[in-house]
PDB file of N, CA, C, O and CB in Angstrom:
ATOM      1  N   MET A   1     -24.676 -32.915  11.873  1.00  0.00           N
ATOM      2  CA  MET A   1     -25.412 -32.269  12.950  1.00  0.00           C
ATOM      3  C   MET A   1     -24.862 -30.852  13.121  1.00  0.00           C
ATOM      4  O   MET A   1     -23.649 -30.662  13.202  1.00  0.00           O
ATOM      5  CB  MET A   1     -25.304 -33.087  14.283  1.00  0.00           C
ATOM      6  N   LEU A   2     -25.733 -29.882  13.174  1.00  0.00           N
ATOM      7  CA  LEU A   2     -25.309 -28.494  13.323  1.00  0.00           C
ATOM      8  C   LEU A   2     -25.016 -28.129  14.761  1.00  0.00           C
ATOM      9  O   LEU A   2     -24.165 -27.279  15.023  1.00  0.00           O
ATOM     10  CB  LEU A   2     -26.358 -27.572  12.776  1.00  0.00           C
ATOM     11  N   PHE A   3     -25.706 -28.756  15.696  1.00  0.00           N
ATOM     12  CA  PHE A   3     -25.580 -28.377  17.096  1.00  0.00           C
ATOM     13  C   PHE A   3     -25.542 -29.618  17.963  1.00  0.00           C
ATOM     14  O   PHE A   3     -26.421 -30.476  17.882  1.00  0.00           O
ATOM     15  CB  PHE A   3     -26.732 -27.458  17.522  1.00  0.00           C
ATOM     16  N   ASP A   4     -24.517 -29.704  18.793  1.00  0.00           N
ATOM     17  CA  ASP A   4     -24.372 -30.828  19.710  1.00  0.00           C
ATOM     18  C   ASP A   4     -25.041 -30.459  21.029  1.00  0.00           C
ATOM     19  O   ASP A   4     -24.634 -29.493  21.674  1.00  0.00           O
ATOM     20  CB  ASP A   4     -22.866 -31.198  19.925  1.00  0.00           C
ATOM     21  N   GLU A   5     -26.054 -31.206  21.439  1.00  0.00           N
ATOM     22  CA  GLU A   5     -26.836 -30.882  22.627  1.00  0.00           C
ATOM     23  C   GLU A   5     -26.185 -31.297  23.938  1.00  0.00           C
ATOM     24  O   GLU A   5     -26.672 -30.927  25.006  1.00  0.00           O
ATOM     25  CB  GLU A   5     -28.168 -31.520  22.527  1.00  0.00           C
ATOM     26  N   ARG A   6     -25.091 -32.061  23.882  1.00  0.00           N
ATOM     27  CA  ARG A   6     -24.450 -32.513  25.115  1.00  0.00           C
ATOM     28  C   ARG A   6     -23.790 -31.346  25.845  1.00  0.00           C
ATOM     29  O   ARG A   6     -23.421 -30.343  25.235  1.00  0.00           O
ATOM     30  CB  ARG A   6     -23.414 -33.602  24.812  1.00  0.00           C
ATOM     31  N   LEU A   7     -23.644 -31.501  27.188  1.00  0.00           N
ATOM     32  CA  LEU A   7     -22.996 -30.472  27.992  1.00  0.00           C
ATOM     33  C   LEU A   7     -21.554 -30.277  27.552  1.00  0.00           C
ATOM     34  O   LEU A   7     -20.857 -31.241  27.237  1.00  0.00           O
ATOM     35  CB  LEU A   7     -23.053 -30.834  29.477  1.00  0.00           C
ATOM     36  N   LYS A   8     -21.112 -29.030  27.532  1.00  0.00           N
ATOM     37  CA  LYS A   8     -19.734 -28.705  27.173  1.00  0.00           C
ATOM     38  C   LYS A   8     -18.921 -28.581  28.452  1.00  0.00           C
ATOM     39  O   LYS A   8     -19.428 -28.141  29.484  1.00  0.00           O
ATOM     40  CB  LYS A   8     -19.660 -27.390  26.331  1.00  0.00           C
ATOM     41  N   GLU A   9     -17.642 -28.977  28.372  1.00  0.00           N
ATOM     42  CA  GLU A   9     -16.795 -28.904  29.549  1.00  0.00           C
ATOM     43  C   GLU A   9     -15.508 -28.136  29.305  1.00  0.00           C
ATOM     44  O   GLU A   9     -14.743 -27.910  30.243  1.00  0.00           O
ATOM     45  CB  GLU A   9     -16.473 -30.281  30.026  1.00  0.00           C
ATOM     46  N   ASN A  10     -15.250 -27.727  28.061  1.00  0.00           N
ATOM     47  CA  ASN A  10     -14.074 -26.906  27.803  1.00  0.00           C
ATOM     48  C   ASN A  10     -14.421 -25.787  26.826  1.00  0.00           C
ATOM     49  O   ASN A  10     -15.372 -25.891  26.052  1.00  0.00           O
ATOM     50  CB  ASN A  10     -12.920 -27.765  27.253  1.00  0.00           C
ATOM     51  N   ARG A  11     -13.638 -24.725  26.876  1.00  0.00           N
ATOM     52  CA  ARG A  11     -13.917 -23.510  26.117  1.00  0.00           C
ATOM     53  C   ARG A  11     -13.939 -23.764  24.601  1.00  0.00           C
ATOM     54  O   ARG A  11     -14.686 -23.112  23.871  1.00  0.00           O
ATOM     55  CB  ARG A  11     -12.878 -22.446  26.447  1.00  0.00           C
ATOM     56  N   ARG A  12     -13.141 -24.686  24.148  1.00  0.00           N
ATOM     57  CA  ARG A  12     -13.051 -24.976  22.716  1.00  0.00           C
ATOM     58  C   ARG A  12     -14.405 -25.417  22.146  1.00  0.00           C
ATOM     59  O   ARG A  12     -14.721 -25.117  20.995  1.00  0.00           O
ATOM     60  CB  ARG A  12     -11.997 -26.062  22.463  1.00  0.00           C
ATOM     61  N   LYS A  13     -15.190 -26.118  22.940  1.00  0.00           N
ATOM     62  CA  LYS A  13     -16.487 -26.616  22.473  1.00  0.00           C
ATOM     63  C   LYS A  13     -17.639 -25.645  22.759  1.00  0.00           C
ATOM     64  O   LYS A  13     -18.735 -25.803  22.223  1.00  0.00           O
ATOM     65  CB  LYS A  13     -16.783 -27.953  23.121  1.00  0.00           C
ATOM     66  N   LEU A  14     -17.387 -24.658  23.592  1.00  0.00           N
ATOM     67  CA  LEU A  14     -18.418 -23.675  23.939  1.00  0.00           C
ATOM     68  C   LEU A  14     -18.386 -22.566  22.888  1.00  0.00           C
ATOM     69  O   LEU A  14     -17.352 -21.927  22.691  1.00  0.00           O
ATOM     70  CB  LEU A  14     -18.196 -23.092  25.388  1.00  0.00           C
ATOM     71  N   ILE A  15     -19.489 -22.340  22.228  1.00  0.00           N
ATOM     72  CA  ILE A  15     -19.520 -21.416  21.090  1.00  0.00           C
ATOM     73  C   ILE A  15     -20.012 -20.037  21.511  1.00  0.00           C
ATOM     74  O   ILE A  15     -21.100 -19.903  22.071  1.00  0.00           O
ATOM     75  CB  ILE A  15     -20.411 -21.971  19.977  1.00  0.00           C
ATOM     76  N   ASP A  16     -19.204 -19.010  21.238  1.00  0.00           N
ATOM     77  CA  ASP A  16     -19.594 -17.600  21.378  1.00  0.00           C
ATOM     78  C   ASP A  16     -20.072 -17.227  22.786  1.00  0.00           C
ATOM     79  O   ASP A  16     -21.127 -16.612  22.944  1.00  0.00           O
ATOM     80  CB  ASP A  16     -20.684 -17.280  20.388  1.00  0.00           C
ATOM     81  N   ARG A  17     -19.302 -17.596  23.794  1.00  0.00           N
ATOM     82  CA  ARG A  17     -19.659 -17.263  25.171  1.00  0.00           C
ATOM     83  C   ARG A  17     -18.500 -16.588  25.910  1.00  0.00           C
ATOM     84  O   ARG A  17     -18.452 -16.622  27.140  1.00  0.00           O
ATOM     85  CB  ARG A  17     -20.089 -18.522  25.919  1.00  0.00           C
ATOM     86  N   GLU A  18     -17.571 -15.977  25.176  1.00  0.00           N
ATOM     87  CA  GLU A  18     -16.426 -15.325  25.805  1.00  0.00           C
ATOM     88  C   GLU A  18     -16.859 -14.182  26.723  1.00  0.00           C
ATOM     89  O   GLU A  18     -16.314 -14.023  27.815  1.00  0.00           O
ATOM     90  CB  GLU A  18     -15.473 -14.802  24.739  1.00  0.00           C
ATOM     91  N   LYS A  19     -17.841 -13.382  26.280  1.00  0.00           N
ATOM     92  CA  LYS A  19     -18.325 -12.255  27.090  1.00  0.00           C
ATOM     93  C   LYS A  19     -18.910 -12.747  28.415  1.00  0.00           C
ATOM     94  O   LYS A  19     -18.635 -12.169  29.467  1.00  0.00           O
ATOM     95  CB  LYS A  19     -19.387 -11.447  26.310  1.00  0.00           C
ATOM     96  N   GLU A  20     -19.704 -13.799  28.369  1.00  0.00           N
ATOM     97  CA  GLU A  20     -20.324 -14.341  29.576  1.00  0.00           C
ATOM     98  C   GLU A  20     -19.281 -14.939  30.521  1.00  0.00           C
ATOM     99  O   GLU A  20     -19.380 -14.779  31.738  1.00  0.00           O
ATOM    100  CB  GLU A  20     -21.361 -15.399  29.206  1.00  0.00           C
ATOM    101  N   LEU A  21     -18.275 -15.632  29.959  1.00  0.00           N
ATOM    102  CA  LEU A  21     -17.197 -16.179  30.793  1.00  0.00           C
ATOM    103  C   LEU A  21     -16.431 -15.052  31.486  1.00  0.00           C
ATOM    104  O   LEU A  21     -16.063 -15.178  32.653  1.00  0.00           O
ATOM    105  CB  LEU A  21     -16.229 -17.036  29.941  1.00  0.00           C
ATOM    106  N   GLU A  22     -16.194 -13.967  30.780  1.00  0.00           N
ATOM    107  CA  GLU A  22     -15.491 -12.819  31.381  1.00  0.00           C
ATOM    108  C   GLU A  22     -16.334 -12.187  32.491  1.00  0.00           C
ATOM    109  O   GLU A  22     -15.795 -11.786  33.523  1.00  0.00           O
ATOM    110  CB  GLU A  22     -15.159 -11.759  30.300  1.00  0.00           C
ATOM    111  N   GLN A  23     -17.642 -12.096  32.288  1.00  0.00           N
ATOM    112  CA  GLN A  23     -18.520 -11.545  33.328  1.00  0.00           C
ATOM    113  C   GLN A  23     -18.496 -12.417  34.579  1.00  0.00           C
ATOM    114  O   GLN A  23     -18.501 -11.893  35.692  1.00  0.00           O
ATOM    115  CB  GLN A  23     -19.962 -11.414  32.803  1.00  0.00           C
ATOM    116  N   LEU A  24     -18.471 -13.725  34.416  1.00  0.00           N
ATOM    117  CA  LEU A  24     -18.372 -14.614  35.571  1.00  0.00           C
ATOM    118  C   LEU A  24     -17.046 -14.408  36.299  1.00  0.00           C
ATOM    119  O   LEU A  24     -17.002 -14.369  37.528  1.00  0.00           O
ATOM    120  CB  LEU A  24     -18.516 -16.081  35.134  1.00  0.00           C
ATOM    121  N   LYS A  25     -15.971 -14.276  35.529  1.00  0.00           N
ATOM    122  CA  LYS A  25     -14.646 -14.075  36.120  1.00  0.00           C
ATOM    123  C   LYS A  25     -14.588 -12.779  36.924  1.00  0.00           C
ATOM    124  O   LYS A  25     -14.063 -12.764  38.037  1.00  0.00           O
ATOM    125  CB  LYS A  25     -13.573 -14.062  35.027  1.00  0.00           C
ATOM    126  N   VAL A  26     -15.118 -11.700  36.373  1.00  0.00           N
ATOM    127  CA  VAL A  26     -15.106 -10.390  37.042  1.00  0.00           C
ATOM    128  C   VAL A  26     -15.936 -10.421  38.322  1.00  0.00           C
ATOM    129  O   VAL A  26     -15.580  -9.774  39.307  1.00  0.00           O
ATOM    130  CB  VAL A  26     -15.639  -9.296  36.096  1.00  0.00           C
ATOM    131  N   ASN A  27     -17.027 -11.160  38.314  1.00  0.00           N
ATOM    132  CA  ASN A  27     -17.962 -11.151  39.441  1.00  0.00           C
ATOM    133  C   ASN A  27     -17.827 -12.348  40.374  1.00  0.00           C
ATOM    134  O   ASN A  27     -18.679 -12.542  41.241  1.00  0.00           O
ATOM    135  CB  ASN A  27     -19.357 -11.096  38.924  1.00  0.00           C
ATOM    136  N   MET A  28     -16.792 -13.148  40.221  1.00  0.00           N
ATOM    137  CA  MET A  28     -16.733 -14.395  40.969  1.00  0.00           C
ATOM    138  C   MET A  28     -16.575 -14.213  42.480  1.00  0.00           C
ATOM    139  O   MET A  28     -16.842 -15.158  43.222  1.00  0.00           O
ATOM    140  CB  MET A  28     -15.608 -15.219  40.457  1.00  0.00           C
ATOM    141  N   ASN A  29     -16.162 -13.066  42.960  1.00  0.00           N
ATOM    142  CA  ASN A  29     -16.022 -12.845  44.404  1.00  0.00           C
ATOM    143  C   ASN A  29     -17.285 -12.270  45.045  1.00  0.00           C
ATOM    144  O   ASN A  29     -17.302 -11.994  46.244  1.00  0.00           O
ATOM    145  CB  ASN A  29     -14.858 -11.915  44.669  1.00  0.00           C
ATOM    146  N   ARG A  30     -18.309 -12.094  44.273  1.00  0.00           N
ATOM    147  CA  ARG A  30     -19.588 -11.636  44.823  1.00  0.00           C
ATOM    148  C   ARG A  30     -20.234 -12.798  45.581  1.00  0.00           C
ATOM    149  O   ARG A  30     -19.964 -13.960  45.279  1.00  0.00           O
ATOM    150  CB  ARG A  30     -20.541 -11.107  43.687  1.00  0.00           C
ATOM    151  N   PRO A  31     -21.082 -12.489  46.563  1.00  0.00           N
ATOM    152  CA  PRO A  31     -21.679 -13.572  47.364  1.00  0.00           C
ATOM    153  C   PRO A  31     -22.654 -14.457  46.577  1.00  0.00           C
ATOM    154  O   PRO A  31     -22.845 -15.620  46.931  1.00  0.00           O
ATOM    155  CB  PRO A  31     -22.400 -12.981  48.552  1.00  0.00           C
ATOM    156  N   LEU A  32     -23.267 -13.928  45.526  1.00  0.00           N
ATOM    157  CA  LEU A  32     -24.254 -14.706  44.781  1.00  0.00           C
ATOM    158  C   LEU A  32     -24.218 -14.281  43.320  1.00  0.00           C
ATOM    159  O   LEU A  32     -24.245 -13.091  43.006  1.00  0.00           O
ATOM    160  CB  LEU A  32     -25.681 -14.521  45.375  1.00  0.00           C
ATOM    161  N   ILE A  33     -24.157 -15.259  42.441  1.00  0.00           N
ATOM    162  CA  ILE A  33     -24.226 -15.006  41.005  1.00  0.00           C
ATOM    163  C   ILE A  33     -25.343 -15.869  40.450  1.00  0.00           C
ATOM    164  O   ILE A  33     -25.374 -17.077  40.686  1.00  0.00           O
ATOM    165  CB  ILE A  33     -22.858 -15.307  40.290  1.00  0.00           C
ATOM    166  N   LEU A  34     -26.256 -15.259  39.718  1.00  0.00           N
ATOM    167  CA  LEU A  34     -27.340 -15.997  39.083  1.00  0.00           C
ATOM    168  C   LEU A  34     -27.090 -16.062  37.587  1.00  0.00           C
ATOM    169  O   LEU A  34     -26.791 -15.050  36.953  1.00  0.00           O
ATOM    170  CB  LEU A  34     -28.710 -15.343  39.383  1.00  0.00           C
ATOM    171  N   VAL A  35     -27.213 -17.237  37.036  1.00  0.00           N
ATOM    172  CA  VAL A  35     -27.137 -17.421  35.594  1.00  0.00           C
ATOM    173  C   VAL A  35     -28.536 -17.832  35.159  1.00  0.00           C
ATOM    174  O   VAL A  35     -28.994 -18.934  35.462  1.00  0.00           O
ATOM    175  CB  VAL A  35     -26.038 -18.500  35.178  1.00  0.00           C
ATOM    176  N   THR A  36     -29.201 -16.945  34.452  1.00  0.00           N
ATOM    177  CA  THR A  36     -30.595 -17.190  34.077  1.00  0.00           C
ATOM    178  C   THR A  36     -30.757 -17.185  32.569  1.00  0.00           C
ATOM    179  O   THR A  36     -29.913 -16.663  31.841  1.00  0.00           O
ATOM    180  CB  THR A  36     -31.515 -16.141  34.706  1.00  0.00           C
ATOM    181  N   GLY A  37     -31.833 -17.764  32.116  1.00  0.00           N
ATOM    182  CA  GLY A  37     -32.139 -17.771  30.690  1.00  0.00           C
ATOM    183  C   GLY A  37     -33.159 -18.850  30.392  1.00  0.00           C
ATOM    184  O   GLY A  37     -33.514 -19.661  31.247  1.00  0.00           O
ATOM    185  N   ILE A  38     -33.616 -18.831  29.159  1.00  0.00           N
ATOM    186  CA  ILE A  38     -34.600 -19.833  28.757  1.00  0.00           C
ATOM    187  C   ILE A  38     -33.947 -21.209  28.711  1.00  0.00           C
ATOM    188  O   ILE A  38     -32.721 -21.325  28.737  1.00  0.00           O
ATOM    189  CB  ILE A  38     -35.215 -19.479  27.382  1.00  0.00           C
ATOM    190  N   ARG A  39     -34.762 -22.235  28.644  1.00  0.00           N
ATOM    191  CA  ARG A  39     -34.260 -23.616  28.610  1.00  0.00           C
ATOM    192  C   ARG A  39     -33.385 -23.853  27.389  1.00  0.00           C
ATOM    193  O   ARG A  39     -33.616 -23.291  26.319  1.00  0.00           O
ATOM    194  CB  ARG A  39     -35.426 -24.611  28.615  1.00  0.00           C
ATOM    195  N   ARG A  40     -32.358 -24.714  27.574  1.00  0.00           N
ATOM    196  CA  ARG A  40     -31.519 -25.222  26.488  1.00  0.00           C
ATOM    197  C   ARG A  40     -30.665 -24.149  25.809  1.00  0.00           C
ATOM    198  O   ARG A  40     -30.346 -24.264  24.626  1.00  0.00           O
ATOM    199  CB  ARG A  40     -32.386 -25.882  25.459  1.00  0.00           C
ATOM    200  N   ILE A  41     -30.291 -23.095  26.565  1.00  0.00           N
ATOM    201  CA  ILE A  41     -29.478 -22.034  25.965  1.00  0.00           C
ATOM    202  C   ILE A  41     -27.990 -22.157  26.316  1.00  0.00           C
ATOM    203  O   ILE A  41     -27.158 -21.460  25.735  1.00  0.00           O
ATOM    204  CB  ILE A  41     -29.995 -20.679  26.413  1.00  0.00           C
ATOM    205  N   GLY A  42     -27.652 -23.046  27.270  1.00  0.00           N
ATOM    206  CA  GLY A  42     -26.255 -23.291  27.591  1.00  0.00           C
ATOM    207  C   GLY A  42     -25.800 -22.782  28.950  1.00  0.00           C
ATOM    208  O   GLY A  42     -24.605 -22.579  29.163  1.00  0.00           O
ATOM    209  N   LYS A  43     -26.725 -22.576  29.863  1.00  0.00           N
ATOM    210  CA  LYS A  43     -26.365 -22.058  31.201  1.00  0.00           C
ATOM    211  C   LYS A  43     -25.464 -23.031  31.955  1.00  0.00           C
ATOM    212  O   LYS A  43     -24.457 -22.624  32.534  1.00  0.00           O
ATOM    213  CB  LYS A  43     -27.633 -21.780  32.029  1.00  0.00           C
ATOM    214  N   THR A  44     -25.818 -24.297  31.949  1.00  0.00           N
ATOM    215  CA  THR A  44     -25.024 -25.295  32.667  1.00  0.00           C
ATOM    216  C   THR A  44     -23.663 -25.476  32.010  1.00  0.00           C
ATOM    217  O   THR A  44     -22.653 -25.582  32.705  1.00  0.00           O
ATOM    218  CB  THR A  44     -25.767 -26.637  32.723  1.00  0.00           C
ATOM    219  N   SER A  45     -23.621 -25.513  30.687  1.00  0.00           N
ATOM    220  CA  SER A  45     -22.339 -25.636  29.986  1.00  0.00           C
ATOM    221  C   SER A  45     -21.440 -24.444  30.300  1.00  0.00           C
ATOM    222  O   SER A  45     -20.239 -24.613  30.513  1.00  0.00           O
ATOM    223  CB  SER A  45     -22.561 -25.749  28.463  1.00  0.00           C
ATOM    224  N   LEU A  46     -22.004 -23.254  30.330  1.00  0.00           N
ATOM    225  CA  LEU A  46     -21.241 -22.055  30.663  1.00  0.00           C
ATOM    226  C   LEU A  46     -20.611 -22.182  32.048  1.00  0.00           C
ATOM    227  O   LEU A  46     -19.428 -21.892  32.227  1.00  0.00           O
ATOM    228  CB  LEU A  46     -22.140 -20.812  30.600  1.00  0.00           C
ATOM    229  N   LEU A  47     -21.399 -22.612  33.018  1.00  0.00           N
ATOM    230  CA  LEU A  47     -20.872 -22.769  34.380  1.00  0.00           C
ATOM    231  C   LEU A  47     -19.831 -23.879  34.463  1.00  0.00           C
ATOM    232  O   LEU A  47     -18.825 -23.728  35.156  1.00  0.00           O
ATOM    233  CB  LEU A  47     -22.008 -23.056  35.355  1.00  0.00           C
ATOM    234  N   LYS A  48     -20.055 -24.981  33.777  1.00  0.00           N
ATOM    235  CA  LYS A  48     -19.091 -26.087  33.808  1.00  0.00           C
ATOM    236  C   LYS A  48     -17.751 -25.673  33.207  1.00  0.00           C
ATOM    237  O   LYS A  48     -16.698 -25.997  33.757  1.00  0.00           O
ATOM    238  CB  LYS A  48     -19.648 -27.301  33.055  1.00  0.00           C
ATOM    239  N   VAL A  49     -17.783 -24.960  32.086  1.00  0.00           N
ATOM    240  CA  VAL A  49     -16.540 -24.490  31.465  1.00  0.00           C
ATOM    241  C   VAL A  49     -15.831 -23.528  32.402  1.00  0.00           C
ATOM    242  O   VAL A  49     -14.619 -23.635  32.592  1.00  0.00           O
ATOM    243  CB  VAL A  49     -16.821 -23.806  30.102  1.00  0.00           C
ATOM    244  N   PHE A  50     -16.559 -22.592  32.992  1.00  0.00           N
ATOM    245  CA  PHE A  50     -15.978 -21.610  33.908  1.00  0.00           C
ATOM    246  C   PHE A  50     -15.316 -22.294  35.106  1.00  0.00           C
ATOM    247  O   PHE A  50     -14.170 -21.995  35.442  1.00  0.00           O
ATOM    248  CB  PHE A  50     -17.057 -20.630  34.391  1.00  0.00           C
ATOM    249  N   LEU A  51     -16.032 -23.200  35.739  1.00  0.00           N
ATOM    250  CA  LEU A  51     -15.494 -23.876  36.917  1.00  0.00           C
ATOM    251  C   LEU A  51     -14.333 -24.800  36.561  1.00  0.00           C
ATOM    252  O   LEU A  51     -13.381 -24.913  37.334  1.00  0.00           O
ATOM    253  CB  LEU A  51     -16.590 -24.669  37.611  1.00  0.00           C
ATOM    254  N   ASN A  52     -14.391 -25.459  35.415  1.00  0.00           N
ATOM    255  CA  ASN A  52     -13.280 -26.301  34.979  1.00  0.00           C
ATOM    256  C   ASN A  52     -12.019 -25.478  34.740  1.00  0.00           C
ATOM    257  O   ASN A  52     -10.918 -25.924  35.065  1.00  0.00           O
ATOM    258  CB  ASN A  52     -13.657 -27.059  33.709  1.00  0.00           C
ATOM    259  N   GLU A  53     -12.169 -24.281  34.176  1.00  0.00           N
ATOM    260  CA  GLU A  53     -11.010 -23.420  33.950  1.00  0.00           C
ATOM    261  C   GLU A  53     -10.406 -22.939  35.260  1.00  0.00           C
ATOM    262  O   GLU A  53      -9.198 -22.718  35.343  1.00  0.00           O
ATOM    263  CB  GLU A  53     -11.399 -22.226  33.091  1.00  0.00           C
ATOM    264  N   LEU A  54     -11.238 -22.774  36.282  1.00  0.00           N
ATOM    265  CA  LEU A  54     -10.727 -22.381  37.603  1.00  0.00           C
ATOM    266  C   LEU A  54     -10.077 -23.555  38.323  1.00  0.00           C
ATOM    267  O   LEU A  54      -9.297 -23.369  39.257  1.00  0.00           O
ATOM    268  CB  LEU A  54     -11.857 -21.809  38.463  1.00  0.00           C
ATOM    269  N   GLY A  55     -10.402 -24.755  37.884  1.00  0.00           N
ATOM    270  CA  GLY A  55      -9.902 -25.944  38.566  1.00  0.00           C
ATOM    271  C   GLY A  55     -10.686 -26.243  39.832  1.00  0.00           C
ATOM    272  O   GLY A  55     -10.202 -26.950  40.716  1.00  0.00           O
ATOM    273  N   THR A  56     -11.890 -25.709  39.921  1.00  0.00           N
ATOM    274  CA  THR A  56     -12.739 -25.889  41.087  1.00  0.00           C
ATOM    275  C   THR A  56     -13.504 -27.204  40.975  1.00  0.00           C
ATOM    276  O   THR A  56     -14.147 -27.463  39.957  1.00  0.00           O
ATOM    277  CB  THR A  56     -13.713 -24.706  41.239  1.00  0.00           C
ATOM    278  N   PRO A  57     -13.439 -28.036  42.016  1.00  0.00           N
ATOM    279  CA  PRO A  57     -14.249 -29.253  41.981  1.00  0.00           C
ATOM    280  C   PRO A  57     -15.737 -28.893  41.946  1.00  0.00           C
ATOM    281  O   PRO A  57     -16.146 -27.886  42.523  1.00  0.00           O
ATOM    282  CB  PRO A  57     -13.936 -30.155  43.205  1.00  0.00           C
ATOM    283  N   LEU A  58     -16.530 -29.701  41.281  1.00  0.00           N
ATOM    284  CA  LEU A  58     -17.945 -29.392  41.208  1.00  0.00           C
ATOM    285  C   LEU A  58     -18.764 -30.666  41.274  1.00  0.00           C
ATOM    286  O   LEU A  58     -18.296 -31.752  40.933  1.00  0.00           O
ATOM    287  CB  LEU A  58     -18.264 -28.616  39.933  1.00  0.00           C
ATOM    288  N   VAL A  59     -19.980 -30.506  41.715  1.00  0.00           N
ATOM    289  CA  VAL A  59     -20.964 -31.581  41.720  1.00  0.00           C
ATOM    290  C   VAL A  59     -22.180 -31.028  41.003  1.00  0.00           C
ATOM    291  O   VAL A  59     -22.713 -29.985  41.383  1.00  0.00           O
ATOM    292  CB  VAL A  59     -21.314 -32.077  43.190  1.00  0.00           C
ATOM    293  N   LEU A  60     -22.612 -31.720  39.978  1.00  0.00           N
ATOM    294  CA  LEU A  60     -23.777 -31.289  39.218  1.00  0.00           C
ATOM    295  C   LEU A  60     -24.991 -32.084  39.697  1.00  0.00           C
ATOM    296  O   LEU A  60     -25.002 -33.313  39.637  1.00  0.00           O
ATOM    297  CB  LEU A  60     -23.551 -31.478  37.683  1.00  0.00           C
ATOM    298  N   ILE A  61     -26.002 -31.375  40.167  1.00  0.00           N
ATOM    299  CA  ILE A  61     -27.219 -32.011  40.656  1.00  0.00           C
ATOM    300  C   ILE A  61     -28.376 -31.582  39.762  1.00  0.00           C
ATOM    301  O   ILE A  61     -28.663 -30.392  39.635  1.00  0.00           O
ATOM    302  CB  ILE A  61     -27.493 -31.639  42.150  1.00  0.00           C
ATOM    303  N   ASP A  62     -29.030 -32.546  39.151  1.00  0.00           N
ATOM    304  CA  ASP A  62     -30.195 -32.271  38.323  1.00  0.00           C
ATOM    305  C   ASP A  62     -31.423 -32.356  39.222  1.00  0.00           C
ATOM    306  O   ASP A  62     -31.868 -33.449  39.572  1.00  0.00           O
ATOM    307  CB  ASP A  62     -30.296 -33.272  37.111  1.00  0.00           C
ATOM    308  N   ALA A  63     -31.962 -31.214  39.589  1.00  0.00           N
ATOM    309  CA  ALA A  63     -33.059 -31.158  40.549  1.00  0.00           C
ATOM    310  C   ALA A  63     -34.431 -31.254  39.901  1.00  0.00           C
ATOM    311  O   ALA A  63     -35.450 -31.135  40.581  1.00  0.00           O
ATOM    312  CB  ALA A  63     -32.974 -29.893  41.338  1.00  0.00           C
ATOM    313  N   ARG A  64     -34.465 -31.468  38.593  1.00  0.00           N
ATOM    314  CA  ARG A  64     -35.764 -31.550  37.923  1.00  0.00           C
ATOM    315  C   ARG A  64     -36.601 -32.721  38.404  1.00  0.00           C
ATOM    316  O   ARG A  64     -37.831 -32.660  38.386  1.00  0.00           O
ATOM    317  CB  ARG A  64     -35.569 -31.654  36.434  1.00  0.00           C
ATOM    318  N   GLU A  65     -35.942 -33.784  38.833  1.00  0.00           N
ATOM    319  CA  GLU A  65     -36.672 -34.981  39.252  1.00  0.00           C
ATOM    320  C   GLU A  65     -37.023 -34.983  40.739  1.00  0.00           C
ATOM    321  O   GLU A  65     -37.739 -35.872  41.200  1.00  0.00           O
ATOM    322  CB  GLU A  65     -35.861 -36.207  38.930  1.00  0.00           C
ATOM    323  N   LEU A  66     -36.534 -34.012  41.485  1.00  0.00           N
ATOM    324  CA  LEU A  66     -36.837 -33.953  42.915  1.00  0.00           C
ATOM    325  C   LEU A  66     -38.282 -33.500  43.100  1.00  0.00           C
ATOM    326  O   LEU A  66     -38.755 -32.585  42.426  1.00  0.00           O
ATOM    327  CB  LEU A  66     -35.856 -32.993  43.659  1.00  0.00           C
ATOM    328  N   LYS A  67     -38.960 -34.151  44.012  1.00  0.00           N
ATOM    329  CA  LYS A  67     -40.363 -33.805  44.273  1.00  0.00           C
ATOM    330  C   LYS A  67     -40.524 -33.504  45.755  1.00  0.00           C
ATOM    331  O   LYS A  67     -39.932 -34.155  46.616  1.00  0.00           O
ATOM    332  CB  LYS A  67     -41.327 -34.958  43.834  1.00  0.00           C
ATOM    333  N   GLN A  68     -41.333 -32.511  46.016  1.00  0.00           N
ATOM    334  CA  GLN A  68     -41.609 -32.148  47.397  1.00  0.00           C
ATOM    335  C   GLN A  68     -42.869 -32.882  47.859  1.00  0.00           C
ATOM    336  O   GLN A  68     -43.892 -32.875  47.174  1.00  0.00           O
ATOM    337  CB  GLN A  68     -41.772 -30.606  47.547  1.00  0.00           C
ATOM    338  N   ASN A  69     -42.777 -33.514  49.035  1.00  0.00           N
ATOM    339  CA  ASN A  69     -43.954 -34.223  49.579  1.00  0.00           C
ATOM    340  C   ASN A  69     -44.714 -33.367  50.530  1.00  0.00           C
ATOM    341  O   ASN A  69     -45.727 -33.802  51.078  1.00  0.00           O
ATOM    342  CB  ASN A  69     -43.547 -35.499  50.274  1.00  0.00           C
TER     343      ASN A  69
END
């Protein structure tokens, strides 16, 4: 398999995202940071690796299944 689709949780498994991790680190004291991009590009993995390196507890909520009545 060339590409593992599972979420990454450590930097060793995250491929070629050092620049993005550094940008998150530099901007982490801002009131709002948006991580945007097309589907399946690694946005969630990037955030999980960043937060794990900070030692910050996190809760991942998949809101795709939430429906508004």
